[in-house]
C-alpha positions, 0 to 999 in steps of 0.5 A, a space after each residue: 089495623 082495626 079488626 072486625 069483631 069476633 073473627 067474623 068474615 066479610 066479603 073482603 076478607 078473602 084477599 085482594 084483586 089479583 089482576 094487573 093494572 090495565 094499560 090505559 093512558 091515564 094510568 101510565 106511570 101512576 103509583 099503586 097505593 091500595 088494593 082490595 078484593 074488588 078494586 085497585 087505587 092509583 095516585 093521580 099525583 095531585 094530592 087530591 084525587 086518585 084513579 080507582 079501578 073497580 070490578 064489583 058491580 056493587 062498587 060501580 053502582 055505588 060510585 056512578 049510579 044517578 041515584 047513588 048515595 051522596 053527601 058528607 059520608 060518601 066518596 066524591 066521584 069526579 069522573 067515570 072514565 069507562 070500561 077498561 077491560 075484564 077482570 079475572 073474576 069475569 066482571 068488567 073493570 071500570 076506571 073512576 076518578 075519585 077523591 083521595 081518602 085515607 086509612 083510619 088512624 087508631 083511636 081517632 074519632 073516625 076510628 071509634 065511630 067506625 068500630 061502633 058501627 062494625 060492632 053494631 052491625 055485627 050484633 045485628 047480624 047475630 040477632 037476625 042470623 036465622 034469616 041467612 044471607 038476608 041478615 045483613 040487609 035486616 041489620 042495616 035497616 035496623 041501624 038506619 032507623 036507630 042504632 044503639 049509639 047516639 050518632 050525629 044526624 049526618 051519620 044517621 042520615 048516611 046509614 039510612 041512605 046506604 040502607 036504601 041503596 042496599 035494598 034498591 040495588 039488591 046488594 049486601 052491606 060489607 060492614 063486618 070490618 073497618 077496611 071498607 071505611 076511610 077518612 078525609 083529611 079533615 077526619 070525616 068518616 066515609 063509606 068507601 066500599 060498603 057493599 058487595 054483590 051476593 
């Protein structure tokens, strides 16, 4: 596992979602393959798609809003199966059907890109730390308009799209570690869960 820089704490560092998988016809007999602070992922069984339970409003908006980020570096969402209950956090739990993504492989091109992004974001947060909770938004903006690395055009465009989403939905970026970045089978880096509700 890749670590985020200098022991910084991200929103996802505090643990995993403690809730059980809710009873639902689509989830019966499905194997859980991942769990984060605000999500549970189950294998659909076709090798291509997963069922993703999300409890964070930020994750739900990122995956389902009409104006959500789309493109090469954002997850494909095939269906929103709706509200399936309430999480212990008090947030609603929603069931989505998304493309299957994979963890980063150390030293692969996507992992190197992810590490560069995390480092650049962390450096931006340090630079703007006097802004308190807003430092992440400002750091994200500066990455979007031209970070310290020569990222390709599609990745730079994805950063701009993500920065606009962060501003429009008044959420915060969660890019202090690579856990919120995953890859497709072809090695494309994807922003799987890059935001949280403050």
